C-alpha positions in Angstrom: 7.6 -3.6 -45.3 8.5 -0.6 -43.2 11.4 -0.9 -40.9 12.9 1.6 -38.4 16.5 2.7 -38.5 17.3 0.4 -35.5 15.5 -2.5 -37.1 17.5 -2.1 -40.3 20.9 -1.9 -38.5 20.0 -5.0 -36.5 18.8 -6.9 -39.5 21.9 -6.1 -41.5 24.1 -7.4 -38.7 22.0 -10.5 -38.4 22.5 -11.2 -42.1 26.2 -11.4 -41.5 26.1 -13.3 -38.2 23.0 -15.5 -38.8 22.7 -16.6 -35.1 24.4 -14.6 -32.4 24.2 -13.9 -28.6 22.3 -10.8 -27.7 25.3 -9.2 -26.0 27.5 -9.7 -29.1 24.7 -8.2 -31.3 24.6 -5.1 -29.1 28.4 -4.7 -29.5 28.3 -5.3 -33.3 25.4 -2.8 -34.0 26.8 0.0 -31.8 23.3 0.6 -30.4 22.4 0.5 -26.8 20.8 -2.6 -25.2 17.3 -1.1 -25.0 17.3 0.0 -28.7 18.5 -3.5 -29.8 16.0 -5.4 -27.7 13.2 -3.1 -29.0 14.4 -3.7 -32.6 14.5 -7.5 -32.1 11.0 -7.6 -30.6 9.6 -5.7 -33.6 11.6 -7.9 -36.1 10.2 -11.0 -34.3 6.6 -9.6 -34.6 7.3 -9.2 -38.3 8.7 -12.8 -38.6 12.1 -11.5 -39.7 14.0 -12.7 -36.6 13.7 -15.0 -33.7 14.7 -14.4 -30.1 15.6 -17.6 -28.1 15.8 -17.3 -24.4 16.6 -19.8 -21.7 17.2 -19.5 -18.0 20.3 -20.9 -16.3 21.2 -21.2 -12.6 24.3 -19.4 -11.6 26.3 -18.7 -8.5 27.6 -15.2 -7.8 30.3 -14.3 -5.4 29.2 -12.3 -2.4 30.8 -9.3 -0.7 32.0 -11.6 2.0 33.3 -14.0 -0.6 35.4 -11.2 -2.2 36.8 -10.3 1.2 37.9 -14.0 1.8 39.3 -14.2 -1.7 41.7 -11.3 -0.7 42.6 -12.2 2.9 41.9 -15.9 3.0 39.2 -18.0 4.6 39.0 -17.8 8.4 40.1 -21.4 9.0 43.2 -20.8 6.7 44.2 -17.6 8.6 43.8 -19.5 11.9 45.9 -22.4 10.6 48.7 -20.0 9.5 48.8 -18.6 13.0 48.9 -22.1 14.5 51.8 -23.1 12.2 53.6 -20.0 13.3 53.1 -20.4 17.1 52.3 -24.1 17.5 49.9 -23.3 20.3 47.4 -20.5 20.6 44.6 -19.2 22.9 41.3 -17.5 22.0 43.0 -14.1 22.5 45.7 -15.0 20.0 43.0 -16.0 17.4 41.3 -12.6 17.9 44.3 -11.0 16.2 43.4 -12.7 12.9 39.7 -13.5 13.3 36.6 -11.4 14.0 34.2 -12.4 16.8 31.7 -13.7 14.2 34.4 -16.0 12.8 35.9 -17.2 16.0 33.3 -19.7 17.3 32.6 -21.6 14.0 36.3 -21.7 13.1 37.3 -23.5 16.4 34.7 -26.2 15.4 36.2 -26.5 11.9 39.8 -26.8 13.2 38.7 -29.6 15.6 36.5 -31.4 13.0 39.2 -31.4 10.3 41.7 -32.7 12.9 44.0 -29.7 12.4 44.2 -28.8 16.0 43.4 -30.2 19.5 41.3 -28.1 21.8 41.6 -28.2 25.6 41.6 -26.1 28.6 45.0 -25.3 30.3 44.7 -23.4 33.6 41.2 -22.5 32.8 42.2 -21.0 29.4 40.9 -22.6 26.1 44.0 -23.5 24.1 44.4 -24.9 20.6 47.5 -26.9 19.6 48.5 -27.7 16.0 48.5 -31.3 14.8 50.5 -33.1 12.1 47.5 -33.1 9.9 47.2 -29.3 10.4 50.8 -28.8 9.2 50.0 -30.7 6.0 46.7 -28.8 5.4 48.3 -25.5 4.5 50.1 -27.2 1.5 46.8 -28.5 0.1 43.8 -26.8 -1.5 40.4 -28.0 -0.4 37.3 -27.9 -2.7 36.1 -24.7 -1.0 39.4 -23.0 -1.6 39.2 -23.9 -5.3 35.5 -22.8 -5.6 36.3 -19.5 -4.0 39.2 -18.9 -6.4 37.0 -19.7 -9.4 34.3 -17.4 -8.2 36.7 -14.6 -7.5 38.1 -14.9 -11.1 34.8 -15.2 -13.0 32.5 -13.4 -10.6 29.6 -15.7 -11.6 29.7 -19.4 -12.5 27.0 -21.9 -13.5 25.7 -24.0 -10.7 26.8 -27.3 -12.2 30.4 -26.1 -12.5 30.5 -25.3 -8.8 28.8 -28.5 -7.8 31.5 -30.4 -9.6 33.8 -29.0 -6.8 31.5 -29.0 -3.7 27.8 -28.9 -2.9 26.3 -25.4 -3.5 24.7 -25.6 0.0 28.2 -25.2 1.6 28.9 -22.0 -0.3 25.5 -20.6 0.6 25.9 -21.6 4.3 29.3 -19.9 4.5 27.7 -16.9 2.7 30.5 -16.9 0.1 28.3 -17.4 -2.9 24.6 -16.8 -3.7 22.4 -18.5 -6.2 20.6 -16.5 -9.0 18.9 -17.0 -12.3 20.3 -15.5 -15.5 18.6 -15.4 -18.9 20.7 -16.4 -21.9 19.5 -14.8 -25.1 20.3 -15.7 -28.7 19.0 -13.9 -31.8 18.5 -15.7 -35.2 17.6 -14.3 -38.5 14.7 -16.0 -40.4 14.6 -16.9 -44.1 12.2 -14.0 -44.7 14.5 -11.7 -42.8 17.5 -12.9 -44.8 15.7 -12.3 -48.0 14.8 -8.7 -47.1 18.3 -7.9 -45.8 19.8 -9.3 -49.0 17.7 -7.1 -51.2 19.4 -4.1 -49.7 18.3 -1.8 -47.0 18.9 2.0 -47.2 20.0 3.5 -43.9 18.8 7.0 -43.3 19.0 9.1 -40.2 15.8 8.6 -38.2 14.2 11.4 -36.2 11.2 11.4 -33.9 10.7 15.2 -33.7 10.3 17.7 -36.5 12.4 20.6 -35.2 12.5 24.2 -36.5 16.1 23.6 -37.6 15.1 20.7 -39.8 12.4 22.8 -41.4 14.6 25.9 -42.0 17.6 23.9 -43.4 15.5 21.5 -45.5 17.1 18.6 -43.8 13.7 17.0 -43.3 13.9 15.8 -46.9 16.9 13.6 -46.1 15.7 11.9 -42.9 13.2 9.3 -42.0 10.5 10.1 -39.4 10.0 7.5 -36.8 6.5 5.9 -36.9 4.6 5.2 -33.7 2.1 2.4 -33.3 -0.3 3.7 -30.7 -2.0 0.2 -30.6 1.3 -1.6 -29.7 1.3 -3.4 -26.3 3.3 -1.6 -23.7 4.2 -2.2 -20.1 1.5 -1.1 -17.7 2.5 1.9 -15.6 1.0 2.6 -12.1 1.6 6.3 -11.5 1.2 7.7 -8.0 -2.4 8.5 -7.1 -4.5 9.0 -4.0 -5.9 6.0 -2.2 -9.3 5.3 -4.0 -11.4 5.7 -0.8 -9.6 8.9 0.1 -10.4 10.2 -3.4 -14.1 9.3 -2.9 -14.3 11.1 0.4 -12.6 14.2 -1.0 -15.1 14.3 -3.9 -18.1 13.9 -1.5 -16.7 16.8 0.5 -16.3 19.0 -2.6 -19.8 18.1 -3.9 -21.5 19.0 -0.7 -19.6 22.3 -0.5 -20.6 23.1 -4.1 -24.2 22.5 -3.0 -23.9 25.2 -0.4 -23.2 23.1 2.7 -20.8 24.4 5.4 -18.3 21.8 6.8 -18.3 21.2 10.5 -14.8 20.2 11.8 -13.3 19.3 15.1 -9.7 18.4 15.9 -10.2 15.5 18.4 -11.7 12.0 17.9 -12.5 12.0 21.7 -15.9 13.3 22.8 -17.7 13.8 26.1 -21.0 11.8 26.5 -22.6 15.2 26.8 -22.2 16.0 23.1 -22.3 12.4 22.0 -25.6 11.6 23.8 -27.0 14.2 26.2 -27.2 17.1 23.8 -28.9 14.8 21.4 -31.7 14.1 23.9 -30.5 10.5 24.4 -31.3 9.4 28.0 -28.4 8.4 30.3 -30.1 5.0 30.8 -30.3 4.3 27.1 -28.8 0.8 26.2 -26.7 2.4 23.3 -24.7 4.1 26.0 -23.6 0.8 27.6 -20.0 -0.3 27.2 -21.1 -3.1 24.9 -22.3 -0.6 22.3 -19.7 2.2 22.7 -16.1 2.5 23.7 -15.0 4.4 26.8 -11.7 5.9 27.9 -10.0 4.6 31.0 -7.7 7.6 31.3 -8.5 10.4 31.4 -12.0 9.3 32.3 -13.7 12.7 32.5 -13.8 15.8 30.3 -15.5 19.2 30.9 -19.0 20.5 30.3 -19.8 23.6 28.2 -21.3 26.8 29.7 -23.7 26.4 32.7 -26.7 27.9 30.9 -26.6 25.3 28.1 -26.1 22.5 30.5 -29.1 23.6 32.6 -31.3 23.6 29.5 -30.1 20.1 28.5 -30.7 18.9 32.1 -34.2 20.3 32.1 -35.0 18.8 28.7 -34.1 15.4 30.0 -35.8 15.6 33.4 -39.1 17.2 32.5 -39.2 18.2 28.8 -38.4 21.9 29.2 -40.8 22.8 26.3 -44.6 22.9 26.2 -46.1 19.5 25.7 -43.1 17.4 26.6 -42.5 15.4 29.8 -38.8 14.6 29.0 -37.4 11.2 30.1 -38.5 11.7 33.8 -35.3 10.8 35.6 -32.6 12.6 37.6 -29.9 13.8 35.1 -26.3 13.2 36.2 -23.6 15.7 35.1 -20.8 13.3 36.0 -22.2 10.7 33.5 -22.3 13.5 30.8 -18.6 14.3 31.5 -17.4 10.7 30.7 -14.9 10.6 27.7 -15.3 8.3 24.8 -14.2 7.8 21.2 -16.9 9.5 19.1 -19.7 6.9 18.4 -21.4 8.9 15.7 -20.8 12.1 13.7 -24.1 13.5 14.9 -22.2 14.7 18.0 -20.7 17.4 15.7 -24.3 18.5 14.7 -25.1 19.0 18.3 -21.9 21.0 18.9 -22.7 23.2 15.8 -26.3 23.8 16.8 -25.1 24.8 20.3 -22.6 27.3 18.9 -25.3 28.8 16.6 -26.1 28.4 12.9 -27.3 30.5 9.9 -31.0 30.2 9.2 -31.6 29.0 6.7 -28.4 27.0 6.7 -26.9 23.7 5.6 -24.1 21.9 7.5 -22.2 18.6 7.1 -19.3 16.6 8.6 -17.2 13.7 7.4 -15.8 12.1 10.5 -14.2 8.9 11.8 -16.3 7.1 14.4 -15.9 4.0 16.6 -18.3 1.2 17.7 -17.8 -2.3 19.0 -18.9 -4.7 16.3 -18.0 -7.9 14.5 -15.8 -7.4 11.5 -17.4 -8.7 8.3 -18.2 -7.7 4.7 -20.5 -4.9 5.7 -19.3 -3.9 9.2 -16.2 -2.2 10.6 -15.2 -1.2 14.1 -13.7 2.1 13.0 -15.4 3.8 10.0 -16.5 7.1 8.5 -19.8 8.8 8.6 -21.3 11.7 6.7 -23.5 13.6 9.0 -25.5 16.7 8.1 -28.5 18.8 8.8 -30.5 21.6 7.2 -32.3 24.3 9.2 -35.1 26.4 7.8 -38.6 27.6 8.7 -40.4 25.7 5.9 -38.6 22.3 6.0 -40.6 19.1 6.1 -39.9 15.3 6.3 -40.5 15.1 2.5 -37.5 17.4 1.9 -35.4 15.0 4.0 -36.4 11.9 1.9 -35.5 13.9 -1.3 -32.0 14.7 0.0 -31.4 11.1 1.1 -32.5 9.6 -2.3 -30.2 12.1 -4.1 -27.3 10.9 -2.0 -27.8 7.3 -2.8 -28.6 7.6 -6.5 -26.4 10.5 -7.6 -23.4 10.2 -5.3 -23.3 6.4 -4.7 -24.8 5.2 -8.0 -27.4 3.0 -6.3 -30.2 1.8 -8.6 -32.8 1.0 -6.0 -33.5 2.9 -2.7 -36.1 2.2 0.0 -37.1 3.9 3.2 -38.3 2.1 6.4 -39.8 3.6 9.6 -37.2 3.7 12.4 -36.6 5.1 15.9 -33.9 7.4 17.2 -34.1 9.3 20.6 -33.3 12.6 18.9 -35.5 12.6 15.7 -39.2 12.3 15.2 -40.3 11.1 12.6 -37.3 8.9 11.9 -36.4 6.8 8.8 -33.8 4.2 7.8 -32.5 4.3 4.3 -31.3 1.1 2.4 -30.0 0.7 -1.1 -29.7 -2.4 -3.3 -26.2 -3.9 -4.0 -26.0 -6.6 -6.7 -23.7 -8.8 -4.5 -25.0 -8.0 -1.0 -28.7 -7.4 -1.6 -30.3 -4.6 0.5 -27.7 -2.7 2.5 -28.6 -0.2 5.3 -26.8 3.1 4.8 -27.9 5.1 7.8 -30.7 6.8 9.7 -32.3 10.2 9.4 -35.2 12.2 10.7 -36.4 15.6 11.9 -34.6 16.7 15.1 -36.9 16.7 18.1 -37.8 20.1 19.6 -36.5 18.9 23.0 -33.1 18.8 21.4 -33.1 21.8 19.1 -34.8 24.3 21.5 -32.5 23.3 24.3 -29.6 24.1 21.9 -31.2 27.5 21.1 -32.7 26.6 17.7 -36.4 27.5 17.1 -36.9 26.3 13.5 -37.2 22.8 12.1 -34.0 20.9 11.4 -33.8 17.8 9.2 -30.8 15.6 9.7 -29.1 12.4 8.6 -26.1 10.2 9.5 -24.9 8.0 6.6 -22.3 5.2 6.7 -20.2 6.7 3.8 -18.0 3.5 3.7 -21.0 1.6 2.4 -21.8 4.2 -0.2 -18.2 3.9 -1.3 -18.7 0.1 -1.8 -21.3 1.0 -4.4 -19.2 3.6 -6.1 -16.0 1.6 -6.2 -17.7 -1.7 -7.2 -16.5 -3.8 -4.2 -18.4 -6.3 -2.1 -16.3 -6.2 1.1 -16.1 -3.0 3.1 -12.7 -4.0 4.5 -11.2 -3.5 1.1 -11.6 0.3 1.6 -8.6 0.1 4.0 -6.8 -2.7 2.2 -3.0 -3.0 1.6 -3.7 -5.1 -1.5 -1.5 -3.5 -4.2 -3.4 -5.1 -7.0 -6.7 -3.5 -5.9 -5.0 -0.1 -5.0 -3.5 0.0 -8.5 -6.5 -1.1 -10.5 -9.4 0.4 -8.5 -11.5 2.5 -10.9 -11.5 6.2 -10.6 -14.7 7.7 -9.1 -16.6 10.3 -11.0 
């Protein structure tokens, strides 16, 4: 049977001592505690030794207890002052007691009958009694318990409770309860047999160094063997939050595919970019306070350049392009100036199209958005969206479906995907994408479509643009294997540590 150097040293000492406390075994072997414990555990796995462990309740002295052991308990210091002066006031007691000690100690002196307490000329006065004089010559259980704790530092609970209830020590914050493991190590018959046959002790090394090779010393040492299948303590090294990692990989994948990221510093948007520039009418129910959040202060923001605003206004009122009648209402610039937390990342697409784009070109954004909703397994009030669009002269609706399917299958790992006809004010035709989750069934991911010409031409774009807005949080549920969207922002350490790595 192969034994390491530490195992051999430990077994040799156990042959002499038979059964011994762990602390004494450490002292006898001359090894450190970790090495001895490791050796014992290996010897135990080989049935050469046994480790016996039991828990015992102990009381340890506190920092306050150490202080009282040196200067005396507050009631004893107060009593000494009373014996010296016979009668004292609160101001006198402040010479020997802190403010924290003062109030409870007056109660103790009165309760024990060591002093009478009364007011004289409006001043609280304490006067020593005969019982108080005798008290200084006697030791109470708490005095004895404090002395024992100060000498031994820690004592078994039952020893303290022979003197006074543990609760009193804890209430006075003199002692605190703890648990301590007592370990004993015992050699087995098989261990005794091997140790008696003689064990050769050789220096053990774990690294073959150049010096050992040059000197030939490698011939006289034993090389430590490592069992790579041995159970070890699980480590949880620092890592990015799982959902943050997922978003970063989505961003990198899109950039690798040639997409340009759209960014904006603020989460607050004007209704102009959030709705009006997307050809969403000002009387649309989605703009109501029940479907979006609005800022109370500041209430209004500013509009972009006048030329763009006039084109958007014309598009809403009468269509602006050939063949469109618009929405047929009077467009209000003050409504467009209202500020709100961004309701969808498509607002960034409108901003980008208004600034100008490469043709052909591909753009995306990963942004936090806000909507009033009921929190449940698939809905959040604050969540992330991946929004994007592609512009080009030859793009069709079929190209859009291909991109969406690739998102769901390749990025999220969905097995089944389906598309349903849908309606959005700023796309035509429009589609809703859903994917199948084993726990939740069919889950809607987002909407997509071809941007309407009333929107794109008003923003200065004359070629087709296919666009999508996807709830990336729900895609992450698929990839991370969770069935509750709230877990993406969870403080649950178990999930944060064990969540599988994506990709």
